[in-house]
C-alpha positions in Angstrom: -0.3 0.0 -0.1 3.5 2.4 1.2 4.2 1.6 -2.3 0.7 2.9 -4.1 0.9 5.7 -2.7 4.3 6.8 -3.1 4.0 6.2 -6.5 0.3 8.3 -6.9 2.8 11.3 -5.2 5.6 10.9 -7.6 3.3 11.0 -10.9 1.0 13.7 -9.1 4.2 15.5 -9.0 5.4 15.0 -12.3 2.6 16.4 -14.0 2.6 19.7 -11.8 5.9 20.1 -13.2 5.1 19.4 -16.8 2.1 21.5 -16.9 4.6 24.1 -15.5 6.5 24.0 -18.0 4.6 23.7 -20.8 2.7 27.0 -19.5 6.3 28.2 -19.4 7.4 27.4 -23.2 3.8 28.9 -24.1 4.1 32.1 -23.1 8.1 32.2 -24.9 6.8 31.0 -28.1 3.4 33.4 -28.1 5.3 35.6 -30.4 6.6 33.3 -32.9 3.1 31.8 -33.6 1.8 35.3 -34.0 4.2 36.2 -36.9 4.0 32.8 -38.6 -0.1 32.8 -38.6 0.3 36.6 -40.0 2.4 34.9 -42.6 0.2 32.5 -43.8 -2.1 34.9 -44.0 -0.8 36.8 -46.1 0.0 33.7 -48.3 -3.6 32.5 -48.2 -4.0 35.8 -49.3 -2.2 35.8 -52.5 -3.3 32.4 -53.2 -7.2 33.3 -52.8 -6.6 36.9 -55.0 -5.4 34.4 -57.4 -7.8 32.2 -57.6 -10.3 35.2 -58.0 -8.2 36.6 -60.8 -8.4 33.0 -62.6 -12.7 33.1 -62.2 -13.1 36.7 -63.8 -10.7 35.9 -66.7 -12.4 35.6 -69.8 -11.4 32.0 -70.8 -13.0 31.9 -73.8 -10.5 33.3 -75.9 -7.7 30.5 -74.3 -6.7 27.5 -75.8 -7.4 24.0 -75.0 -3.5 23.6 -73.3 -4.3 27.6 -71.8 -7.4 26.1 -69.9 -5.5 22.6 -69.1 -3.1 24.5 -67.1 -5.9 26.6 -65.2 -7.3 23.8 -64.1 -4.2 22.1 -62.6 -3.4 25.7 -61.1 -6.4 26.2 -59.7 -6.2 22.6 -58.2 -2.5 23.1 -56.9 -4.0 26.1 -55.2 -7.0 24.5 -54.1 -4.8 21.8 -52.6 -2.4 24.4 -50.8 -5.3 26.2 -48.9 -7.0 23.1 -47.5 -3.3 22.2 -46.8 -2.3 25.3 -44.6 -6.1 25.9 -42.9 -6.1 22.3 -41.2 -4.5 20.5 -38.5 -4.1 17.9 -35.3 -4.9 19.9 -32.2 -4.2 18.4 -28.8 -5.3 19.7 -25.4 -3.0 19.6 -22.7 -5.5 17.1 -20.7 -5.7 14.8 -24.3 -1.8 14.4 -24.0 -2.0 13.2 -20.3 -4.6 11.1 -20.7 -2.5 10.1 -23.8 0.5 9.4 -21.4 -1.7 7.9 -18.2 -2.9 5.0 -20.6 0.9 4.5 -21.7 1.9 4.3 -18.3 -0.8 2.0 -17.2 -0.7 -0.5 -20.7 3.4 -0.9 -20.0 
């Protein structure tokens, strides 16, 4: 029983130290995250501007080769927009839960 209590105490203390370290890292990286998001927004704006240019073009004067190139460009731009907008986000609670499950199972 004493081993169980000491293990539980060590586990709680380790999680407390992890959370304080994580908060410090979040405070340090806040400026870098803001800068990268603004850079992404400008790239996205450029891509959206190009899409609007393609939509407003008069495509009746284009050859089939040029139309195919435009279609491919639109596909690439749309894939880039989808890739830059999505991601997997894990909360601190989810990470702690995963670590607990790994400790219990291993």
